[in-house]
LUMKE-273984 format. One line per 5 residues: their letters; for each residue y, z, x of C-alpha. Coordinates in steps of 0.001 Angstrom, whole numbers. Layout:
A = Y,Z,X | ...
END
This chain:
XXXXX = -26382,10426,78836 | -24554,7739,76811 | -23761,7688,73415 | -26095,4772,72362 | -25015,4682,68498
XXXXX = -23336,1260,67719 | -21398,172,64403 | -23904,-1747,62218 | -23531,-5358,62357 | -23347,-7596,59222
XXXXX = -26575,-7998,59141 | -28091,-5342,59407 | -25727,-4234,56436 | -27489,-7207,54764 | -30382,-5667,55006
XXXXX = -29761,-2113,54235 | -30612,-1440,50841 | -28384,-978,47651 | -29527,2818,47363 | -28584,3956,50833
XXXXX = -25175,2408,50615 | -24735,4153,47156 | -25916,7609,48759 | -23571,7137,51967 | -20802,6396,49650
XXXXX = -21773,9379,47801 | -21643,11514,50484 | -18407,10244,51604 | -16737,10685,48012 | -18311,14442,47941
XXXXX = -16976,14894,51092 | -13938,13902,50611 | -13916,16021,47455 | -14757,19227,49384 | -11913,19117,51691
XXXXX = -9911,18488,48523 | -11222,21708,46910 | -10676,23356,50226 | -6690,22323,50150 | -6640,23230,46478
XXXXX = -7821,26837,46980 | -5241,27095,50115 | -2187,26217,48114 | -3239,28534,45343 | -3732,31670,47396
XXXXX = -375,30977,48667 | 1201,30631,45469 | -402,33848,44441 | 1176,35782,47604 | 4185,34253,46785
XXXXX = 4089,35675,43249 | 3053,39118,44138 | 5817,39472,46389 | 8386,38329,44059 | 6887,40254,41206
XXXXX = 6121,43456,43080 | 8239,46540,42483 | 8835,49425,45296 | 7310,52875,43689 | 9667,56403,44143
XXXXX = 8119,58353,47194 | 7792,60914,44683 | 5357,59057,42061 | 3050,57525,45236 | -228,59097,44748
XXXXX = 888,62281,42852 | -2350,63486,42413 | -3651,63825,45887 | -387,64869,47356 | -823,67880,44564
XXXXX = -4489,68625,45150 | -3339,68965,49043 | -697,71093,48667 | -3087,73490,46466 | -5893,73451,49246
XXXXX = -3224,74355,52141 | -1675,76911,49561 | -5152,78862,49211 | -6092,78461,52815 | -3072,79242,54895
XXXXX = -15,80097,52623 | 2631,81093,54324 | 5984,82502,52388 | 9331,80841,54007 | 10209,84268,54207
XXXXX = 8067,84593,57416 | 9157,81193,58976 | 11517,80869,61480 | 14937,78688,60786 | 13715,76211,63325
XXXXX = 10722,75500,61917 | 12301,74982,58873 | 15004,72805,60322 | 12385,70143,62072 | 9848,70470,58429
XXXXX = 13169,69136,56670 | 13958,66606,59148 | 10327,65259,59446 | 10537,64858,55917 | 13629,62667,56138
XXXXX = 11206,59983,58058 | 8717,58061,56201 | 6113,57442,58978 | 5980,61317,58591 | 4499,61255,55116
XXXXX = 2561,57968,55352 | 666,59546,58466 | -2760,61096,57826 | -2421,64213,59864 | -6066,64892,59972
XXXXX = -6658,61956,62091 | -6243,61649,66106 | -5748,58027,65414 | -2739,56208,66129 | -499,55127,63331
XXXXX = -451,51200,63589 | -4639,50592,64621 | -5497,49475,60780 | -4768,45235,60440 | -1867,44784,58205
XXXXX = -3938,43560,55116 | -5200,47012,54799 | -1646,48564,55013 | -860,50706,51876 | 2023,50272,49424
XXXXX = 4218,52568,50762 | 4023,50873,54438 | 5052,47483,52782 | 7782,49356,50534 | 9029,50921,53888
XXXXX = 9711,47694,55757 | 11386,46438,52154 | 15427,45717,52540 | 17270,48734,51125 | 20249,49229,49622
XXXXX = 22422,51841,48231 | 22646,52471,44429 | 26537,52281,44243 | 26279,49053,45785 | 27128,46311,42574
XXXXX = 23622,44378,42401 | 23250,41083,43857 | 20589,38200,42901 | 18532,37113,45295 | 17237,33082,45153
XXXXX = 13608,33403,46422 | 12795,30696,49277 | 9479,29183,50534 | 7940,31900,52642 | 6919,32178,56320
XXXXX = 3067,32411,57150 | 2086,33923,60605 | -907,35537,61802 | -320,38736,60542 | 406,37448,56617
XXXXX = 2909,35535,54757 | 6706,37082,54536 | 8477,36384,51861 | 11952,34885,52181 | 14795,35349,50445
XXXXX = 18391,34766,49898 | 21699,36365,48211 | 23009,34221,45480 | 26720,33601,46059 | 29028,35090,43571
XXXXX = 31601,32627,41918 | 34785,33952,41576 | 35520,33708,37859 | 39499,33651,38326 | 39051,30649,40426
XXXXX = 36775,28741,37975 | 38905,29322,35098 | 41695,27699,37086 | 39910,25002,37560 | 38670,24551,34332
XXXXX = 42795,24640,32887 | 43154,22185,35870 | 40188,19639,34843 | 41529,20045,30728 | 44751,19366,31875
XXXXX = 43633,16346,33589 | 41438,15021,30266 | 44387,15906,28262 | 46996,13451,30189 | 44086,10833,30748
XXXXX = 43556,10837,26670 | 47271,11252,26182 | 47230,7252,27651 | 47900,4782,25012 | 44628,2955,24222
XXXXX = 45418,-941,23411 | 45767,-1616,19764 | 43940,-4888,18549 | 44429,-6692,15649 | 42245,-7382,12807
XXXXX = 41596,-10977,13661 | 40982,-9754,17443 | 38227,-7342,16002 | 36386,-9836,13981 | 36291,-12105,16616
XXXXX = 34952,-9408,19226 | 32331,-8620,16828 | 31564,-12075,16128 | 30975,-12349,20106 | 29221,-9371,20375
XXXXX = 27172,-10996,17547 | 26111,-14576,18971 | 25507,-12539,22317 | 22759,-10446,20528 | 21644,-13142,18475
XXXXX = 21119,-15308,22013 | 19539,-12699,23464 | 17036,-12378,20861 | 16094,-16197,20436 | 15520,-16125,24228
XXXXX = 13171,-13161,24053 | 11221,-14743,20937 | 11049,-18051,22104 | 9934,-16503,25628 | 7193,-14599,23902
XXXXX = 5831,-17524,21603 | 5536,-19848,24192 | 3258,-17840,26563 | 2282,-14531,24584 | -190,-13526,27437
XXXXX = 2522,-13263,30276 | 5501,-12290,28796 | 3578,-9327,26224 | 6114,-6774,28149 | 9096,-8644,26447
XXXXX = 7689,-7365,22976 | 8964,-3854,24111 | 12455,-5228,25133 | 12760,-7055,22062 | 11750,-3750,19683
XXXXX = 13802,-1441,21849 | 17031,-3743,20000 | 15844,-1966,16711 | 17701,972,18350 | 21255,-705,18405
XXXXX = 23938,1835,18826 | 26917,-713,18666 | 28354,554,15092 | 29913,-3216,14611 | 26882,-5277,14832
XXXXX = 23823,-2859,14547 | 23297,-3470,10732 | 22843,-7430,11327 | 21139,-7019,14881 | 18710,-4475,13257
XXXXX = 17683,-6847,10580 | 17309,-10098,12485 | 15167,-7790,14892 | 13180,-6582,12153 | 12846,-10475,11017
XXXXX = 11703,-11725,14544 | 9362,-9206,15131 | 7120,-10204,11903 | 7297,-13911,12850 | 6227,-13503,15821
XXXXX = 3502,-11053,15093 | 2357,-13529,12611 | 2253,-16169,15305 | 589,-14299,18036 | -1699,-12138,16839
XXXXX = -5482,-13471,16895 | -7600,-14246,13613 | -9816,-10730,14429 | -9315,-7379,14506 | -9393,-5939,17900
XXXXX = -10902,-2773,18303 | -10289,-433,21487 | -12693,-556,24270 | -15513,2813,24986 | -15417,3901,28342
XXXXX = -18746,2467,29451 | -16517,-968,28905 | -13098,-178,30872 | -15978,844,33870 | -17592,-2351,33826
XXXXX = -15889,-4915,35977 | -15079,-8007,34667 | -13646,-11829,35142 | -9382,-11840,35692 | -9250,-13764,32402
XXXXX = -11151,-11382,30581 | -8795,-8502,31796 | -5834,-10505,31173 | -7048,-11170,27978 | -7723,-7233,27485
XXXXX = -4325,-6275,28382 | -2788,-8625,25934 | -4843,-7036,23457 | -4066,-3554,24053 | -123,-4315,24773
XXXXX = -315,-6289,21437 | -1258,-3713,19229 | 294,-1144,20628 | 3604,-3334,20116 | 2667,-4189,16707
XXXXX = 1552,-79,15712 | 5371,1010,17306 | 6726,-1667,14963 | 5369,-161,12035 | 5861,3076,12739
XXXXX = 9716,2049,13219 | 9272,240,9578 | 8371,3548,8032 | 10680,5501,9634 | 13610,3336,8239
XXXXX = 12144,3576,4549 | 11337,7267,4752 | 15016,7590,6185 | 16158,5658,3455 | 14087,7376,812
XXXXX = 15376,10918,1958 | 19048,9871,2117 | 18934,11377,6041 | 21298,9874,8690 | 20513,10067,12185
XXXXX = 22907,12407,14528 | 24138,9027,15937 | 25800,8249,11987 | 25812,4321,13729 | 24729,3214,10206
XXXXX = 26367,4341,6890 | 23452,5233,3769 | 25125,2067,1970 | 23639,-21,5212 | 20594,1894,5304
XXXXX = 19446,430,1946 | 19458,-3026,2894 | 17867,-2078,6113 | 15161,-433,3826 | 14737,-3515,1845
XXXXX = 14208,-5816,5028 | 11912,-3685,6209 | 9868,-3639,2968 | 10017,-7449,2962 | 8539,-7327,6673
XXXXX = 6074,-5277,5103 | 5116,-7247,2361 | 4967,-10153,4488 | 2533,-8501,7145 | 338,-7362,4078
XXXXX = -19,-10628,3020 | -312,-12809,6342 | -2512,-10379,8467 | -5255,-8746,5995 | -7882,-9231,8956
XXXXX = -5595,-7499,11654 | -5318,-4024,12894 | -3539,-1218,10626 | -3437,-3269,7369 | -4908,-17,5615
XXXXX = -1516,1700,6925 | 294,-1142,5289 | -1456,-700,2102 | -1005,2838,1688 | 2916,2208,2409
XXXXX = 3574,-484,42 | 1485,924,-3220 | 3687,3879,-3846 | 6759,1768,-3168 | 5599,-90,-6875
XXXXX = 6606,2746,-8727 | 10187,2690,-6269 | 13232,3310,-8939 | 14928,31,-6855 | 13553,-2679,-9190
XXXXX = 14437,-5235,-5854 | 12265,-2853,-3982 | 9727,-2700,-6589 | 8991,-6279,-7467 | 8714,-7260,-3691
XXXXX = 5732,-4741,-3349 | 4187,-6111,-7018 | 4654,-9943,-6007 | 2852,-9195,-2534 | 50,-7069,-3917
XXXXX = -575,-10107,-6431 | -541,-12662,-3361 | -3029,-10243,-1995 | -5483,-10614,-4322 | -5221,-14378,-5354
XXXXX = -6141,-15529,-1734 | -8452,-12612,-1018 | -11572,-14547,-1307 | -14157,-11772,-22 | -13018,-8782,-1057
XXXXX = -11965,-6347,1654 | -7927,-5922,1349 | -8581,-5761,-2460 | -10774,-3433,-2595 | -8212,-1115,-167
XXXXX = -5343,-1859,-2425 | -6907,-849,-6094 | -8583,2137,-4137 | -4638,3558,-3310 | -3484,2626,-6611
XXXXX = -6017,4633,-8831 | -5148,7445,-6397 | -1342,6521,-7578 | -1675,6957,-10876 | -4441,9905,-10591
XXXXX = -1845,11619,-8479 | 1218,10762,-10487 | 16,11895,-13647 | -416,8795,-15282 | 3705,8790,-14917
XXXXX = 3814,5301,-12824 | 5672,1838,-14214 | 3284,-417,-16094 | 3461,-3317,-13465 | 1403,-908,-11143
XXXXX = -1352,-1693,-13483 | -830,-4784,-14683 | -1683,-6133,-10764 | -5175,-6001,-11540 | -4855,-8966,-13949
XXXXX = -4332,-11080,-10793 | -8239,-9707,-9413 | -10391,-12651,-8209 | -13390,-10915,-9796 | -15526,-13454,-12121
XXXXX = -18939,-11999,-11281 | -20890,-8729,-10619 | -23913,-6712,-9621 | -25381,-6342,-13193 | -28787,-4792,-14158
XXXXX = -31081,-7075,-12067 | -34757,-8136,-13526 | -37755,-7105,-12677 | -37550,-10385,-10798 | -34631,-9924,-8715
XXXXX = -35475,-6468,-8245 | -38906,-7596,-6526 | -38566,-7309,-2206 | -37689,-10274,-614 | -39694,-11835,1558
XXXXX = -39937,-10768,5030 | -41461,-12381,8219 | -44176,-11284,10009 | -43757,-9040,13026 | -45850,-10182,16157
XXXXX = -48377,-7515,15955 | -49244,-9185,12349 | -49261,-12804,13571 | -51388,-12212,16610 | -54176,-9613,14280
XXXXX = -54421,-12632,11076 | -53131,-16042,12734 | -54234,-18238,15658 | -52785,-19463,18311 | -51616,-22727,16845
XXXXX = -50788,-21060,13240 | -48108,-18589,15294 | -47007,-21783,17026 | -45908,-22878,13557 | -44907,-19852,11719
XXXXX = -42802,-19274,14518 | -41221,-22607,13813 | -41149,-21933,9764 | -39374,-19126,10513 | -36628,-20128,12604
XXXXX = -36005,-22994,9914 | -35642,-20626,7147 | -33439,-18231,9233 | -31331,-21567,9753 | -31424,-22264,5987
XXXXX = -30442,-18800,5201 | -27311,-18974,7704 | -26797,-22056,6074 | -26480,-20815,2611 | -24199,-17719,3635
XXXXX = -26611,-15878,1384 | -25330,-12622,3083 | -22048,-12836,2629 | -22301,-13561,-896 | -24226,-10229,-1683
XXXXX = -21141,-8654,525 | -18798,-10413,-1921 | -20689,-9274,-4984 | -21069,-5179,-3641 | -17397,-5694,-3018
XXXXX = -16344,-7070,-6406 | -18687,-4275,-8382 | -17447,-1300,-6127 | -13444,-2939,-7030 | -14359,-3050,-10663
XXXXX = -15847,107,-10989 | -12597,1697,-9753 | -10595,-626,-12136 | -12403,776,-15419 | -12312,4274,-14056
XXXXX = -8618,3987,-13766 | -8851,2005,-17214 | -10831,4958,-19094 | -9281,7576,-17675 | -6205,6465,-19444
XXXXX = -7691,5706,-22814 | -9102,9382,-22649 | -6054,11219,-21403 | -3000,9854,-21689 | -2959,7302,-24924
XXXXX = 210,7579,-25852 | 1183,6289,-22227 | 3023,3723,-21808 | 306,2341,-19474 | -1644,2090,-23021
XXXXX = -519,-2114,-22945 | -1911,-2970,-19715 | -4801,-831,-20033 | -5938,-3177,-23337 | -4953,-6002,-21602
XXXXX = -6863,-5499,-18056 | -9722,-4872,-20457 | -9435,-7660,-22798 | -9740,-9808,-18755 | -12635,-8060,-17407
XXXXX = -14335,-6424,-20953 | -17254,-9213,-20211 | -18075,-7293,-16694 | -18440,-3555,-18259 | -21911,-2143,-18472
XXXXX = -23837,-2529,-21710 | -23984,1683,-21603 | -20036,1837,-22169 | -19895,-819,-25144 | -20625,1945,-27964
XXXXX = -18359,4404,-27223 | -15279,1646,-26017 | -15763,169,-29514 | -15089,2989,-31070 | -12286,3917,-29129
XXXXX = -10305,602,-29892 | -11077,1034,-33468 | -9983,4614,-33499 | -6676,3263,-31640 | -6164,448,-34262
XXXXX = -6728,2678,-36980 | -4362,5282,-35623 | -1228,2866,-36319 | 583,4351,-33091 | 235,523,-31476
XXXXX = 2862,-2040,-31506 | 1356,-5420,-32789 | 728,-6858,-29246 | -1388,-3834,-28486 | -3052,-4225,-31615
XXXXX = -3809,-7794,-30569 | -5241,-6790,-27218 | -7817,-4215,-28917 | -9095,-6723,-30962 | -9219,-9382,-27711
XXXXX = -11143,-6654,-25925 | -13321,-5766,-28368 | -14745,-9239,-29311 | -14676,-9872,-25559 | -17359,-7144,-25116
XXXXX = -19558,-8458,-28129 | -19426,-12352,-27276 | -20928,-11452,-23908 | -24056,-8836,-23233 | -22855,-7220,-26544
XXXXX = -24865,-9852,-28506 | -28331,-7836,-28250 | -26010,-4809,-30256 | -26438,-4890,-33419 | -22672,-4455,-34499
XXXXX = -20322,-5668,-37576 | -17183,-5707,-36007 | -15628,-6470,-39872 | -13096,-4244,-39243 | -11330,-6296,-36588
XXXXX = -11409,-9372,-38181 | -9735,-7466,-41402 | -7269,-6083,-39271 | -6174,-9651,-37750 | -6294,-11295,-41336
XXXXX = -4231,-8626,-42218 | -1506,-8952,-39574 | -1553,-12669,-39019 | 2444,-12990,-41149 | 3971,-10550,-38466
XXXXX = 4302,-13802,-36303 | 7289,-15266,-37074 | 9547,-17848,-34684 | 11372,-14561,-33427 | 10162,-12566,-30878
XXXXX = 6890,-12482,-31843 | 6320,-16188,-31495 | 5143,-15325,-27524 | 2150,-13232,-29282 | 813,-16485,-30537
XXXXX = -947,-17166,-26967 | -3096,-13504,-27781 | -3945,-14972,-31002 | -5091,-17896,-30374 | -7450,-16520,-27706
XXXXX = -8743,-13737,-30494 | -9372,-16965,-33113 | -11636,-18679,-30113 | -13191,-15558,-29515 | -14056,-14595,-33148
XXXXX = -15247,-18217,-34483 | -15664,-20503,-31751 | -18381,-18166,-29638 | -19529,-16395,-32715 | -20638,-19025,-35518
XXXXX = -23626,-17810,-36352 | -22265,-14645,-37493 | -19368,-15919,-39643 | -19629,-16522,-43490 | -18198,-19905,-44860
XXXXX = -15617,-17374,-47392 | -14455,-15839,-44002 | -13640,-18796,-42231 | -12026,-20520,-45338 | -9860,-17436,-45769
XXXXX = -8933,-17824,-42497 | -8136,-21698,-42879 | -5653,-21472,-45343 | -3668,-18007,-43776 | -3365,-20159,-40719
XXXXX = -2083,-23365,-42211 | 785,-20999,-43849 | 1546,-19498,-40973 | 2634,-22748,-39764 | 5437,-23189,-42062
XXXXX = 7277,-20390,-40243 | 7012,-20243,-36847 | 7934,-22389,-33596 | 6353,-26145,-33137 | 4256,-24790,-29845
XXXXX = 2822,-22096,-31964 | 2168,-24636,-35049 | 551,-27067,-32534 | -1691,-24652,-31394 | -2556,-23377,-35101
XXXXX = -3444,-26527,-36234 | -5297,-27603,-33256 | -7846,-23903,-34349 | -7779,-25548,-37752 | -9136,-28549,-36305
XXXXX = -12245,-26631,-34336 | -12632,-24486,-37842 | -12844,-27761,-39323 | -15358,-29432,-37164 | -17628,-26315,-36695
XXXXX = -18052,-25112,-40096 | -19071,-28389,-42465 | -18043,-27099,-45697 | -14348,-26333,-44901 | -13602,-30195,-46511
XXXXX = -13467,-27996,-49846 | -9736,-27274,-49313 | -8779,-30862,-49260 | -9556,-30841,-52678 | -7211,-29983,-55348
XXXXX = -9863,-29113,-57532 | -11054,-25344,-57602 | -14951,-24668,-56484 | -16721,-21714,-58478 | -14836,-18858,-60477
XXXXX = -12099,-16630,-59651 | -8746,-16795,-58665 | -6804,-17578,-54895 | -5532,-13692,-54067 | -3433,-14558,-51021
XXXXX = -2240,-10962,-50972 | -5543,-9350,-50687 | -6552,-7973,-47227 | -10188,-8692,-47167 | -10951,-12007,-46272
XXXXX = -14055,-12202,-47703 | -13217,-11280,-51247 | -9559,-13690,-51675 | -11872,-16594,-53479 | -10272,-19258,-50550
XXXXX = -12472,-21710,-51927 | -10242,-21981,-54726 | -7620,-23318,-53186 | -5994,-26397,-51078 | -4516,-27194,-47891
XXXXX = -1019,-28033,-49207 | 940,-27071,-46109 | -174,-30225,-44467 | 1555,-32278,-46742 | 4676,-30357,-46231
XXXXX = 3728,-30663,-42008 | 3242,-34492,-41994 | 7166,-34619,-42396 | 7889,-32241,-39660 | 10601,-33190,-37068
XXXXX = 8128,-32210,-34374 | 6002,-35590,-33499 | 3261,-33897,-32321 | 3043,-31560,-35605 | 2998,-34697,-37516
XXXXX = -187,-36107,-35949 | -1992,-32935,-36255 | -1539,-32467,-39936 | -2149,-36235,-40575 | -5136,-35731,-38608
XXXXX = -6670,-32881,-40579 | -5386,-34338,-43897 | -8142,-37080,-43212 | -10960,-34473,-42541 | -10146,-34219,-38993
XXXXX = -12546,-36877,-37740 | -13993,-37198,-34471 | -14070,-41444,-34891 | -12307,-44252,-36798 | -8710,-44277,-37276
XXXXX = -7647,-40706,-37928 | -8672,-39587,-34666 | -6246,-37839,-32269 | -5460,-38974,-29239 | -7840,-37686,-25696
XXXXX = -4612,-35936,-24374 | -4654,-33803,-27386 | -8377,-33843,-28834 | -9431,-32413,-24999 | -7118,-29672,-24450
XXXXX = -7645,-25990,-25748 | -5390,-24407,-28757 | -3836,-21965,-25842 | -3023,-25083,-23554 | -1401,-26918,-26459
XXXXX = 489,-23584,-26936 | 1793,-23506,-23025 | 2293,-27008,-22877 | 4565,-27529,-25403 | 6566,-24375,-24798
XXXXX = 10442,-24172,-25836 | 11112,-21607,-23425 | 14042,-23558,-21692 | 15415,-23820,-25308 | 14692,-27762,-25632
XXXXX = 12453,-29818,-27373 | 8941,-30940,-25856 | 8950,-33985,-26292 | 12415,-34555,-27128 | 13270,-34588,-31164
XXXXX = 14829,-38070,-32289 | 18060,-37568,-34262 | 17506,-40343,-37527 | 20378,-41401,-39519 | 20041,-43285,-42510
XXXXX = 22135,-46364,-43179 | 23713,-46121,-46905 | 25580,-49592,-47772 | 27281,-47760,-50756 | 28454,-44582,-51390
XXXXX = 28043,-42390,-54739 | 29396,-39166,-56154 | 26334,-36259,-56984 | 28195,-35508,-59861 | 28089,-39359,-61257
XXXXX = 24114,-40108,-60234 | 22773,-36398,-61692 | 24789,-36096,-64740 | 25275,-38127,-68029 | 28332,-38724,-69729
XXXXX = 28629,-35967,-72017 | 27730,-33017,-70113 | 30299,-34130,-67628 | 32634,-34214,-70275 | 31852,-30733,-71196
XXXXX = 31695,-29535,-67937 | 35339,-30956,-67216 | 36405,-28998,-70811 | 35030,-25782,-69458 | 36847,-25767,-66268
XXXXX = 40139,-26553,-67262 | 40087,-24206,-70044 | 41405,-20560,-69435 | 38618,-18075,-69359 | 38433,-14865,-71426
XXXXX = 36329,-12186,-69789 | 34953,-10050,-72720 | 33431,-6750,-72199 | 29955,-6849,-71878 | 27994,-4363,-74171
XXXXX = 24064,-4048,-72902 | 23105,-1777,-75866 | 24444,-4244,-78617 | 20628,-5221,-79592 | 19465,-1551,-79530
XXXXX = 22603,-348,-81964 | 21836,-3495,-84511 | 18094,-2373,-84174 | 18687,1134,-84863 | 20673,375,-87693
X = 18272,-2072,-89759
END
């Protein structure tokens, strides 16, 4: 019969359903798997047989089935036990001969079957033992090499081979010959190079390495997709082994890789593919992009690990086994590694492993090396300044908080001062009932179908689409995310500050904490205000703070009270008194830099709380500040005079101090520490007349402006450049940090026609004669008797 089965045509294959084709494919795969499984089973049996043959130990004849033999002998002894005396000598000899043959002992004498009836696989252990080759005990043991076994119809036959024994004496002779040859070879003199030749050789090697690095880097940057594998070749140069150029080459490779990653890294985070995504078929372009991203992430990870290992080796003072680089050179390598990490921290905050870089950089901010510490601090400051959303800032703040707590507050103040550069201006405060009310939700399809007609549904759909577009345009969601991140960040900052205030008040971190509280005090929750003000006042009253720290305490307290603290009924008179009492601590020396904080305090205390300040307090501060302008630097004088101008414009009766007649009863008491009771209304601002003759032109202008009552219109007004700037801005603008006058002061030398002697002009003739006579006479010193008048009074 003919085989009518034909190969299916292409058309028939097209008509075949996809399910049928899938079933065929599954059957085919199942058959292949079962065949492979069968093959693996056979191989496993073969291996087990070989292992058994190798590991099997031969059992001695005396111990084989000892119990069975003993039982048989006991039965035979009971039934037909014949004493040896009754046996013939021939029978005894026959028994001894048969005992030497193993087949005699292994045969079952009770059965009439031949010996080899059973199959090979059912042979007893003693049968196999009998077939194994034997050797005399006197022979030295020889090591066997087990070869591959042979399989025939009967079973598996193991194959072994004796290991050839090497002649020890011959080997020793060969070793001595090799040593002699090596000594002869080493005895040959190496070519001695001069210092110039060594330097030239090093320059040549270095130039070759530089060209190689440049070629690889340019190839990667020109086509990153196709040349991603060259990143591995370039990264391998971080392990340069030539001691002459190893340090420089490694530094160059670190910096080159850092610049390459900054250029080719995408503007998004690359996530690993799931199993389902890997199984799906994609286009060639997509597959190429996936391979590029996977290679980039892996090489970036290895590069960061190399940088981390370099820093760890330097910190632990640990050298590699090769000892290619010395410990001194490792410090330079570690600095370059830290620079690269700082650059990547700032340049790629969105990319993979950014949190890992943060964990590496933040502890180095507290490093003993000032160079490395300063690098890390500046990098974190840059990151805070450019971080608009707040993800990176939150990560850094978390790690810093953990570091401060883990080190038991024993860190450098610069670590906490970086918090001052956070870009946080608003946070989520306790919302009103209107804000807490749920936002408008869009109607579901069922609600529309139930409550609206067909035309209304159509209009509603268009309206909701428009509202969604408007929400996207406003980016309200991103704003909410930003507020949440800022709130969480600031909570961690305040927790760190409050822990230090509570547990480490004598820590060197206290100035940084007070400075941070002064900046972010307006964002603190109202619930903490009372406790915080009590803590700040106790710190000031303790007397253990420096002048700058006490100023920060005052500034923090008034920032708290000027924001949400307006609703609290708290009188900050003790803070006014402390500032008034300590104003004269400022002078033209070291404390001149603290004037900026004093000006901020005065602005918050008077300009923003004008309704809560009495006239007596304002007059006292105006008089004391005017006195202070006489013994500080010009930029401080300008800032204080600008503050006095604001006081005279805010409080209407300040012109009392421009009149030399006293108002009311009492005498001005400048040494009194209470501004409310020093009778400042009974004095005058005579300091302004001295300041009109000041060598600094801006001080002269301000003094002249204040003498006429600080008018806003008319001839005595200031220029717009001076009147529209705050006191703090003027203090910074006319700073003398560069040891030059700003603006430069013109030197004026008066012209004098006639010269005259000061003696002739100020002393009359008679007095001049007496002076000359007294000078010409010889002076006789008489002993002084200080108790003379007491003796005379007692006698009288």
